TORFI-797767 format. One line per 2 residues: number of its first residue (from 1); their letters; for each residue y, z, x of C-alpha. Coordinates in steps of 0.5 Angstrom, whole numbers, m for minus. Example, Ala and Ser with C-alpha at 12.3 -4.5 7.8 and 13.67 -1.06 7.14 Angstrom:
BEGIN
1	as	m9/16/25; m2/14/27;
This chain:
BEGIN
1	xx	210/307/162; 214/313/165;
3	xx	216/319/160; 222/318/156;
5	xx	229/319/160; 231/325/155;
7	xx	225/329/158; 227/328/166;
9	xx	225/334/170; 225/335/177;
11	xx	219/332/182; 214/337/183;
13	xx	208/337/189; 202/332/187;
15	xx	205/328/183; 202/321/180;
17	xx	201/317/186; 202/322/191;
19	xx	198/326/195; 197/334/193;
21	xx	200/336/200; 207/332/199;
23	xx	212/333/194; 213/327/189;
25	xx	220/323/190; 226/326/186;
27	xx	226/324/179; 231/318/178;
29	xx	234/315/171; 239/309/171;
31	xx	244/308/165; 248/301/165;
33	xx	253/298/161; 254/291/159;
35	xx	259/286/156; 257/282/150;
37	xx	260/275/151; 259/270/146;
39	xx	255/264/148; 259/258/147;
41	xx	266/261/148; 264/266/154;
43	xx	269/271/151; 267/278/149;
45	xx	265/279/142; 264/285/138;
47	xx	257/285/136; 254/291/139;
49	xx	251/294/133; 246/288/131;
51	xx	244/287/138; 242/294/140;
53	xx	238/294/133; 234/288/136;
55	xx	234/291/143; 231/297/140;
57	xx	225/293/137; 224/290/144;
59	xx	225/296/148; 224/302/144;
61	xx	229/306/141; 232/311/146;
63	xx	233/305/151; 238/301/148;
65	xx	245/305/145; 251/303/143;
67	xx	257/305/147; 265/306/145;
69	xx	267/299/144; 263/294/140;
71	xx	263/289/145; 258/293/149;
73	xx	251/295/150; 248/301/154;
75	xx	241/301/157; 238/308/158;
77	xx	231/308/163; 225/312/163;
79	xx	224/317/169; 222/313/175;
81	xx	220/316/182; 219/309/186;
83	xx	223/303/188; 217/299/185;
85	xx	217/303/179; 225/303/178;
87	xx	226/296/179; 221/294/174;
89	xx	224/298/169; 231/295/170;
91	xx	228/289/169; 225/290/163;
93	xx	231/293/160; 235/288/162;
95	xx	231/282/160; 230/286/153;
97	xx	237/287/152; 239/279/154;
99	xx	234/277/149; 236/281/144;
101	xx	244/279/145; 241/272/145;
103	xx	238/272/138; 246/274/136;
105	xx	248/268/140; 250/273/146;
107	xx	250/273/153; 249/280/156;
109	xx	253/280/162; 254/285/168;
111	xx	261/286/170; 265/292/170;
113	xx	270/289/165; 270/283/160;
115	xx	271/277/165; 274/273/159;
117	xx	279/275/153; 277/279/147;
119	xx	278/278/139; 283/283/139;
121	xx	283/291/141; 276/293/142;
123	xx	274/297/135; 271/304/136;
125	xx	264/305/134; 264/308/127;
127	xx	261/315/129; 265/321/128;
129	xx	265/323/135; 269/316/137;
131	xx	273/317/130; 276/324/133;
133	xx	276/321/140; 281/315/137;
135	xx	285/320/134; 286/325/139;
137	xx	287/320/145; 290/314/141;
139	xx	291/307/145; 287/310/151;
141	xx	281/309/147; 282/303/145;
143	xx	284/300/152; 276/301/154;
145	xx	270/297/153; 269/298/161;
147	xx	262/298/164; 259/303/169;
149	xx	252/304/173; 250/312/172;
151	xx	245/315/177; 241/321/175;
153	xx	237/324/180; 233/331/178;
155	xx	236/337/181; 232/343/178;
157	xx	237/349/180; 243/349/177;
159	xx	247/353/182; 244/348/187;
161	xx	246/342/183; 254/345/183;
163	xx	254/347/190; 251/340/192;
165	xx	257/336/188; 262/339/193;
167	xx	258/335/198; 258/329/194;
169	xx	265/328/192; 267/326/198;
171	xx	263/320/199; 265/317/192;
173	xx	270/313/195; 265/309/199;
175	xx	260/308/194; 265/305/189;
177	xx	268/301/194; 260/298/196;
179	xx	259/297/188; 266/294/186;
181	xx	264/289/181; 270/288/176;
183	xx	276/284/179; 277/280/173;
185	xx	280/282/166; 281/279/160;
187	xx	282/272/163; 286/274/169;
189	xx	285/277/176; 287/284/177;
191	xx	288/283/184; 283/290/185;
193	xx	276/290/186; 274/295/181;
195	xx	279/294/175; 274/298/171;
197	xx	275/304/175; 283/304/174;
199	xx	282/303/166; 277/309/166;
201	xx	282/313/170; 286/314/164;
203	xx	282/319/161; 285/326/163;
205	xx	278/328/165; 276/323/169;
207	xx	276/322/177; 274/326/182;
209	xx	271/333/181; 274/339/183;
211	xx	271/343/189; 267/348/185;
213	xx	265/355/187; 259/356/183;
215	xx	256/355/176; 261/361/173;
217	xx	267/356/176; 264/350/174;
219	xx	263/353/166; 271/356/167;
221	xx	273/349/169; 269/346/163;
223	xx	272/351/158; 279/350/160;
225	xx	279/343/159; 276/343/152;
227	xx	281/349/151; 287/344/153;
229	xx	284/338/149; 283/334/155;
231	xx	276/334/154; 273/335/147;
233	xx	267/338/149; 263/339/156;
235	xx	260/332/155; 267/329/156;
237	xx	267/331/163; 268/324/166;
239	xx	268/326/173; 266/321/178;
241	xx	260/326/180; 257/332/175;
243	xx	252/336/173; 249/333/168;
245	xx	251/337/161; 244/336/158;
247	xx	239/335/164; 237/338/170;
249	xx	240/332/174; 246/331/178;
251	xx	249/325/175; 253/320/180;
253	xx	258/316/175; 263/312/180;
255	xx	259/305/180; 261/299/177;
257	xx	255/296/173; 252/291/179;
259	xx	250/284/178; 242/284/179;
261	xx	237/289/178; 236/289/185;
263	xx	243/291/187; 242/297/182;
265	xx	235/299/185; 237/299/192;
267	xx	244/303/190; 240/308/186;
269	xx	235/309/191; 241/310/196;
271	xx	244/315/191; 238/319/191;
273	xx	237/320/198; 245/322/198;
275	xx	243/327/193; 237/330/197;
277	xx	241/330/203; 246/335/200;
279	xx	241/339/196; 238/340/203;
281	xx	245/342/206; 246/347/201;
283	xx	240/350/202; 242/350/210;
285	xx	248/354/208; 253/350/210;
287	xx	259/349/206; 262/343/204;
289	xx	269/340/206; 275/343/201;
291	xx	278/336/201; 284/336/196;
293	xx	283/332/189; 289/328/190;
295	xx	287/325/197; 280/324/193;
297	xx	284/320/188; 288/316/193;
299	xx	281/314/197; 278/312/190;
301	xx	284/308/188; 284/305/195;
303	xx	277/303/195; 278/300/187;
305	xx	283/296/191; 280/293/196;
307	xx	273/294/196; 269/295/202;
309	xx	274/291/207; 278/294/212;
311	xx	279/302/213; 278/308/208;
313	xx	280/316/208; 274/319/211;
315	xx	273/324/205; 267/327/207;
317	xx	270/331/213; 276/336/213;
319	xx	281/331/216; 280/325/212;
321	xx	281/321/218; 281/314/216;
323	xx	275/309/218; 273/302/218;
325	xx	268/302/212; 262/299/217;
327	xx	263/306/221; 263/310/214;
329	xx	257/307/213; 254/309/219;
331	xx	256/316/218; 253/315/211;
333	xx	246/312/214; 245/318/219;
335	xx	245/323/213; 241/319/208;
337	xx	236/315/213; 230/320/213;
339	xx	231/321/206; 229/314/205;
341	xx	224/313/210; 220/319/207;
343	xx	219/315/201; 219/308/204;
345	xx	226/306/201; 230/305/208;
347	xx	229/297/209; 231/296/201;
349	xx	237/300/202; 239/298/209;
351	xx	238/291/207; 243/291/201;
353	xx	248/295/205; 248/289/211;
355	xx	248/284/205; 255/288/202;
357	xx	258/288/209; 256/281/210;
359	xx	258/278/203; 262/283/199;
361	xx	260/287/193; 260/284/186;
363	xx	267/283/186; 267/278/192;
365	xx	262/274/188; 265/274/182;
367	xx	271/271/186; 267/266/190;
369	xx	264/263/184; 271/262/181;
371	xx	273/259/187; 267/254/187;
373	xx	267/252/180; 272/247/175;
375	xx	271/252/170; 273/258/174;
377	xx	272/264/169; 267/261/165;
379	xx	262/260/170; 263/267/173;
381	xx	260/269/166; 255/264/166;
383	xx	253/266/174; 253/274/172;
385	xx	249/273/165; 242/276/165;
387	xx	237/270/165; 232/270/159;
389	x	225/270/160;
């Protein structure tokens, strides 16, 4: 089994399974958040403490955690390097958490929002940090219960990580469009592909990161956010992409949790390749385009609203010219394909991108299921729920 996630380190030449002359692929770690739905009503329920305790018995202590809302469970992967290893780990975590959920009459549901209603506002986890959040931010906290997928990619040098974030920030709208999986919330169609991202954007420290001039500027921005009260500490930097506060990684946080392990794996491999390209570009001395924060935020809203349909602003360039999503994917592919091919990941990621363009992301799948079944949103929950072994 790979080393624990908290020990994530950058790739080294001659790593396990790789020849001495070839560098091992950059490390990967994935965090996924899930809704707990009652097996009978399919509504979200507040049983996370019991489910997490059971999941830890199945998976190991570091790999299952509670979240802000008591209707959520989070899984935390071990460090992985290959696609096969990563997918096996995601399947292991999802299956173990689903078994634990079943012990308390719950379904483990990978949807960005609770598809059906909740028994009142989701209570906040009774920990000092979360109580402090509730006191400071009030209804913003109680309106959460959103479920994302976070991908960590090993980058050892802090300055390179900060500069790479500048190159990555412009791709966040497209990544959000490709992974949107939360059209329904509390029994209603929101009209959005990713309602989760809209709810999450209520935090004052959420959204696209600013353009960062270096590590010192990054530290100054974090200090100002904390001093203003908009963030309690550096861990509350809820940007779409950021240097990790406690690991030698870049963390991409823009995606909804996705419907299945195969999709999550392909997305994480795409993120790794994009981070590798960004680091390579930094080392080549190329400056990232300084796209204004407001334009990035507007592009992310558009991606959340429509998903990968129509056009999106090309925020990876200085002029932000709107392009069809298919064209944006082509632009992205030119950058990531060499890094994917290097590790044999190009076929898997290419197939996923083609599938999204043909069938849409998770949000489209949810709407198709709702339209095809008489019991509508109950069928959506059943379709998404992680299968038991």
